N, C-alpha and C positions, 0 to 999 in steps of 0.2 A: 136663678141665682137666690133669691128670696129665699125659696124652700133651703138652702143651705144654711144661708145666716139663721133661719129660724133653728134650723136643728141644734146648729153651734149653740149657742145661746136660752137656749130652754131645757130645762129639764126634761127628764124621760118622755112626756108625756104629749112633746112636743106642744105644749101649750102653752105652761108657766114658764115666764122667764127669770131666769138666774141669775141673781144679785151679782155671785161670786164670779160668772164669767164673765158678767159684763164689764164689772171692775177691773178686773185684769187685764181685759182687752183694753178697757182705756188708759190705762197705766203703761201699758207696751207704747203705746200710740201717744200716750203725753212723754215717755222717755226718748223716742226716738225722735220725739219733735224738738225736745228739749235740746239734745247730744247737737241735730244738724243745727238747731239756732245758735247754740253756744258757739260752734266753730264757724260757722259762717258770719254770722253778726259781730262777735265778740274774739275773734282771732285766739282762740282756749281752747283746751280741751274739756270736754266733758266726761264724768266717773260712773257709768253705769252702771258698776259693781254698786256704788255706795248710792245710786238711788234706786236700786233694785233692792237692796238691803233692808232700806227706811219705808218703803213701800211696803215690804214684807213684814216687817215688824208691826207696822199700822195694822195691817190685815189681820194680824194676830193677836195683837192688842182689840182691837174690835171684834174680833170673836171672842174671844176668853171673856171680853164685855159683855157681850149677850149673853155668851152661856153661862156666866155665874150671876147675872143679874136676876133682884128677885123682882117679880113679877107685882106691878104696882097698881096697875090700872084694872087688877082686877074683880068684876063684881061678885060678892063671895055670896048675897043673897041667891043669885039666879040657878043655886043648885035645885 
């Protein structure tokens, strides 16, 4: 089981953790947990589509931010 989880949550080299896979799995688990909680404890429905859209937009915004961000902590004298 440990080997399978390592293969799922790492990059091709099976050593480097892939943050996007971990965040995606966490988002799915959070969505399922919130839907169970809202139905059982809150007695109302949970809109998984809205939750998924919000998480997707959050991931897209973060990816765009990281892609277009200027590197601010680069030591120019190290060349």
